[in-house]
Every structure is written in C-alpha cells, then in structure tokens.
KEPAKOL-853010 format. One record per atom (N, C-alpha, C): residue number from 1; residue in one letter; atom name; y, z, x. Coordinates in steps of 0.05 Angstrom, whole numbers, plus 5000, padded with zeros to 4 digits. Atoms other than C-alpha are relative to their C-alpha. Layout:
(NUM; A; CA; (Y; Z; X))
...
end
This chain:
(1; M; N; (5019; 4989; 4989))
(1; M; CA; (5213; 4874; 5065))
(1; M; C; (4991; 5016; 4973))
(2; S; N; (5003; 4990; 5029))
(2; S; CA; (5202; 4890; 4990))
(2; S; C; (4975; 4991; 4997))
(3; R; N; (5026; 5010; 5009))
(3; R; CA; (5132; 4850; 4991))
(3; R; C; (4991; 5017; 5025))
(4; L; N; (5018; 4976; 4976))
(4; L; CA; (5116; 4891; 5062))
(4; L; C; (4992; 5024; 4993))
(5; A; N; (4998; 4980; 5006))
(5; A; CA; (5132; 4949; 5035))
(5; A; C; (4978; 5001; 4978))
(6; N; N; (5011; 5000; 5031))
(6; N; CA; (5095; 4937; 4963))
(6; N; C; (4962; 4996; 5009))
(7; I; N; (5023; 5001; 4975))
(7; I; CA; (5029; 4926; 5023))
(7; I; C; (4992; 5017; 4998))
(8; L; N; (5001; 4976; 4978))
(8; L; CA; (5029; 4980; 5054))
(8; L; C; (4988; 5023; 4976))
(9; I; N; (5009; 4972; 5026))
(9; I; CA; (5029; 5023; 4992))
(9; I; C; (4985; 4997; 4989))
(10; L; N; (5031; 5005; 5010))
(10; L; CA; (4978; 4983; 4961))
(10; L; C; (4981; 5013; 5017))
(11; M; N; (5011; 4992; 4987))
(11; M; CA; (4942; 4992; 5020))
(11; M; C; (4994; 5033; 5018))
(12; I; N; (4998; 4974; 5005))
(12; I; CA; (4952; 5063; 5027))
(12; I; C; (4989; 5012; 4982))
(13; S; N; (5011; 4983; 5034))
(13; S; CA; (4941; 5082; 4951))
(13; S; C; (4969; 4997; 5008))
(14; I; N; (5020; 5008; 4987))
(14; I; CA; (4880; 5046; 4969))
(14; I; C; (4972; 5018; 5009))
(15; L; N; (5013; 4973; 4988))
(15; L; CA; (4854; 5100; 5016))
(15; L; C; (5002; 5005; 4995))
(16; I; N; (5005; 4966; 5013))
(16; I; CA; (4874; 5160; 4989))
(16; I; C; (4977; 4989; 4974))
(17; C; N; (5030; 4987; 5024))
(17; C; CA; (4833; 5137; 4926))
(17; C; C; (4970; 4991; 5000))
(18; V; N; (5025; 4995; 4988))
(18; V; CA; (4769; 5116; 4967))
(18; V; C; (5003; 5022; 5013))
end
C-alpha cells in the first residue's frame, strides 16, 4: 500500500501546486 499511497500523495500535491 506504500506505493499506492505515494502515488495518491504525489497526485494530490501536484493538484494543490497547480
């Protein structure tokens, strides 16, 4: 679940940045 959580966090962080 580490990778899935990492991908979700990455996508969310990108969305927040943009």
